N, C-alpha and C positions, 0 to 999 in steps of 0.2 A: 504494500500500500504506500503510494507516494504521499509524503506529508504535505498537506495543504492547510491553509488557515482554518477552514471549517472542520476538517478532520482533527486538527490539533485541539480545538476548543471542545469538540465532541468527546475526544479522548480524555481531556481534563474533567469534563462534566461527569463522565462515567467512572472516574477514578475514585475509589473509596478514600475518604480522608480529605478530599478537596471539596470544600463548600464555597458558598458565595464570597466570603471574605478572602479566601485564597485566590479565587478567580479574579477578584478586583485587584489584588496585589500583583498577580501575574500581568494583567493588563497595564497596570501602572509601570511596572519594570520594563515591559516591552516598549512602551511609548518613550519612557525616559532614555532608554539605551538605544532607541531607534533600531529595534530588532523586529524581524518578521519570523513567525514560526518556522518557515522553510529554512531559515538560517541557523536553527539550533542544532547542535550535534546530538547524536543518539547516545554517545558514551557519557555516563555520569561524571567521569573525571574531566572530560573535555568541556562539559557543561559548567562544571565548577570553575574551570580556568577562564571560560568566557564570561560567565555571569554568576558569581557566587550567590547573589541575592535570589536569583531564579532557581539555582541548584538547591538552595536551602528549602525551597517549597516543593520542588519536584523529585529530587533524587531519592528520597526515602519513600516516595509513593509511586514509583515507576510501575505502571500496570503491565503485567506480562500477558494477560489474556488478549486474544485477538478480537477486536470489536469491528473489524472491517466489514464483516457480513452484515451486522446490524446497521452500520453506516450506509452500506450499499442499498439495503432495503429501504431506508429513509429516502435516499436520493431517487430511487426508482419510482417512489410514490410522490415525487415532486415536493418533498418536504425540504425546506431550506433552514439551515442552522445560522442564526443571527447572533453575533457576538460583538464585544467592544472593538471598535475600529472598522466594523462592517459598515458599508455605505448607508445601509438602511437602519442601523441601530440607533435608537434615541438615547443619547448619553444620560439623560435624566433618569433612566430606568436602572442605572448601575446598582443602586442599593436595593432595588426590588427584585431584579432578576438579570444577572449578568449574561445568561444564555437564554435565547428564545427559539422555539421551534415553530416555524410558520409555513403556511400554505395558502396559495391564492394570490390576491392582489397585494403584494408586499409593499408597494409604495404607500399604502394607507398607514403603515406602521409609524411614519413620521408626519402624519397629517396634523395640521394645526387647526383643523375644523372638525373635530370629533366631539360628539356629545353622547354621554352614557345615559341610557334610559333603563331603569331597573324597577323591580317590584315583586310582589307576591307571586308564588307559583299558583296559588288558588285565587287568582284575580277575579273580580266581579265582571259581569257583562259590560257594565258602564265603564269600568276601569280598562277593560280590553279595548273598547271602542276609542277611548281617549288616547291610550298609548299608541294604537295603530295610526290614528289620525295625526297625532303629534309627530311621530317618527316620519310619516310620509311628508308632512309639511316641512319639517326640518331638512329632509333629504332633498326636497325640491329646491331648497335654498342652498344646496351643495354642502350640507353638513353630513359627515360620516357618522352613522349610528353605531355605538358600541354597547354591547351587552354580553351576558354570560351564557347564552345558548341553553338556558334552563326552560322548563315548562312555564307557562304563564306569561308574565310581562316580558321577560327576555325574548322569547320566541316571537311574540306579537310585535315587539319593537323591530327586531331584525326583518320580519316579514313586511311591516309597514314601509320600511326604507326601500326594500327591493321592489315592492309593488309600485313605488313612486319612481322607479328606474334610478334609484340612488345606490349608495354603497353601505356596507355594514361590516363590522368587525366582531367576530365570535371569539370570546376569551374563555378558553376551556378550563374546567376544574380537574382535568385529568390529562393523561398523555395523548399526544396528537394521533398516535396509532389507534386509539380507542374511539376516534371520531366516527360517528355514523350519520350520514345525511338523513335528516328528517324528511318525511314524504313531502311536506308542504314546501320544502326548499329545493326539491330536485329539478324543477323546471328552470331555475335561475342559473346564470353563468358564474360558477364559483371561481373561475380564474380571473374574470374581469371585475366582478362586483363584490366579492366576498374575500375577507382576510380571516384566516383561522390562526389563532395564537395560543401557544401553550408554554408555560414556564417549567413544566414537569417532565420527568423522564418519559420518553415517548410511549412506553408500555404500561405506565402506572395507571391503575384504575381509580374510580371516584372514591374520595375520602372526604368526610366533612371538614377536616382540618385544611385540606387543600382548597376546598371551595371558599373558605374564609381568606386564605392567602391570595387566591385568584381575585378577590374583590379589590385588593390594593392595586393590582395591575389594571383592572377595569378603570379605576380612577386615574391612574397615571397615564393612561392612553387617551384621556379625555380633557377637554378644556372646561367642561361643566358636567354636572351630574343631575339627573332628573329622577325623582322618586314618584311613582304612580300610586302604589299602595304598599304600606308597611305595617306589619304587626308591631307589638311592643318589642323592646330590646330583647327580652326573654319571655317565653310563654310560661304557662302554669307548670310545665315540667322542667323549666330551667333551660330549655333549648334556645340558643341564640338565633335571632333573626338575621339572615344573610343580607337582606335589604337594609335593615337598620345599621348593620355593621358597615356596609358600603357607604351609606350616608354619613356616618360618623367619620369614616376614613376621609371622605371628601372634605368635610369641615376641618379635619386635622391637617389636610394638605392645602388648606386655604383655597379650595376650588369653589366656584359658585355652585351652591346647592339649591335646586328648586324642588319644592314639595307640593304635590297637587293638593289644592284646597280640599279638606275632608268633606266640606259641605256639598261638593260636587257629586258625591257618591251616596248611594242609598243607605249604606251602613258605614259611616265614617270610620276609617281605620285609626286605631289608637296611636300607632306609631307615627302617623302623619302629623298629628297635633304635637307630639313630643318633639319631633324633629324641627318643626317650625319654631317651637319654644327654644330649641338649642341654637337657632341661628339660620335655619333654612328659610328661603324666600317662598312665601305663599304663591303658588302658581295657579293662575286663572284657568279653568277648564275649557274656556272658549278661546281666549286670546293668549294662550300660553306661548305660542310660537313667537309672537311679536315681543312678548315680555323677555323671553330668553335671548333673542337676537339683539334686542336693544341693550341688555346688560353685557353681553359678550362684546358688542361693538364699543361700548363705553370703556370696558377693560382694555380692549386692544388699543384704543386711542391713548390711554394712560401709559401703556407700556411701549409706545413707539420709542426706540432708542435714540439717544443723542448721538452726535457725530463721534464723540469720544467713546461711547458704548459700542457703536458700530465697529470701531477699530479693534475692539476686543472680542468680536464675535468668532474669530478664528482661534479661540482658546484651544490649546492642546488638551488631549485626554488626560495627560499627566497633571496639568494645571487644574483641570476640573476635579480630578480625583483628590488632589491635595486640598481642595477647598471643601470637601465633604466633611 
């Protein structure tokens, strides 16, 4: 197997003992020392001589098992491995997921016009209608719709965007090899209009913990988050609400959070009221699209960089990592 950058990062990802912190450190060292994976020697002693810092991370964890077959299987199914310094890797994701497995319209990964729409799996009929209409209206305004590909609001939001001939990003709570196309999405062009993203090992199955981890990636890929229906933070059995968790994550990340006005629904969701009290913006059920677009436009105007800031936009990965 010829060493390429994506094989190198896949090899690191699959190596026991190398987690996100180690992956970030490797990216930092490669950037600082202006090294490419193809330039690294296979011999531990030669690696030590060339880069002691890198050798300290890698030499004790050299993986002897051959993973080329698994790698080839991914490539054969058009899965791309996206890593630090990859042209499509969003640098602000480093602390969330240094490696991503993606399929479909990869350019959406760095979209600046992505809005997440999330909510209950057991969404009401009225909530379903509002989510579908909102996703479609935003898609027609050229926003990419991000969600978690779960039953309920997630699937409705993806569908609304596609029906409007827009684009959508599916953020999986499991490995990308576990992806199954839902029947309602099979008629759409997955290569042109859909991006599938997973931060997990390609073969890993669904776990509740991973679903919660996925929520942070949903937020990080979005410029704003919309909640359609949310239960309380925890139900009577103590189970945490994924929607509520995503909304709190958005607030913590200082993303605009819009929460559908509970009075729009026949049975006002408890979580919606709480999230509005925590700082979410009450979203009008009829004029929600205009409300969202106006807020995002205002934020964009405030963040237009000065000439001095523009000069710094070519910040190196090493500089970025050092600032974390």
